[in-house]
Structures are given as C-alpha cells and as structure tokens.
N, C-alpha and C positions, 0 to 999 in steps of 0.2 A: 933159781935151777939148784946152786949148791946147796946144800944143807936142805933141800927140799927133797919131801918124798915123792916117788914116780907117783902119780893117781892111778887105782884098777882101774882094768877094764869095764866094771860094773860103777866106778867114776864119774867116766869119761862118759859112758854112758849116759850117768844120769845129769850131768853137766851139760853135756848135747840137748837132752828132751828140754831142758828149763831155757837155754838157747832158744829152740824151734820156740818154744810155749811164750818168750819174750817177743818175736816177732811175730808172730800170730796174734798177738795183742797189738802189736803196734802198726798191721795192716791190717786190718779185721774195718777201719771204719773207711777205709778206702774200698772196698771191696763193699761194704754197704753203700759207701756214697755211689762208687757203682753201678752197683744194680738200680738204685733210686733215679740215677739218670739215665738209664737203658728204661723203666715205665716213663719216667716225665717226657721223655722222646714217643715214647710208642703212645699216649696220652693223648698228644699234639699230633696225632698222626703220621709218624714217621715209619718206613717201615721195618719189621724188623731186621732184619738184615744191614740198615743201616744204623739202626739206632743203639744192635749189638756192636757193628765195629766204632762208632764214638766214643763208648763207653769203655768198651778196649783199649781202644788207643791213650783216653785218658786213665784208665786203670796203668795200662803201661807204663806211660809216663809217672805219676803218680811214684810207683814203686821203683823206676829211674832213680826218680830225688831221693827217696829212705835208703835205697842202696850205698847213693853217693854221700846220703850225711846231711845232706839239706834239709 
C-alpha cells in the first residue's frame, strides 16, 4: 500500500475480468461433470426432474467446496 500506485479503473476492471476467467476455468469441469451425471441418470431411466435435482445438488456441493478452498 505504501509506495504503491492505486490501480486505475481500467486496470481494476482487467484484473477482475482475469479473476473471473480463472474461476470459470476452475469450475467448468464441475458443470461438465454435473451435465454428464444428469445424462447418465436419464439414460438409466430416472425422471428428468430427479436427474436435474440430483445433478444440481452434486454441483452445489462441489461449488461450495471450491468456494471454501477444499
């Protein structure tokens, strides 16, 4: 902080966009796995509502773990 130049709004915006891309890269495999899980459940005869619910619950748990840094 001392001696550091305050980033401009454009620099802050760029840093924020970079951070979002990092997060997207980190969580995209979770979304892909959840979609695969849903497709697998559907192919085994589970109802679309149940398959969506189970995949969503799994995805929410995974995102929570990522958010906690586990």
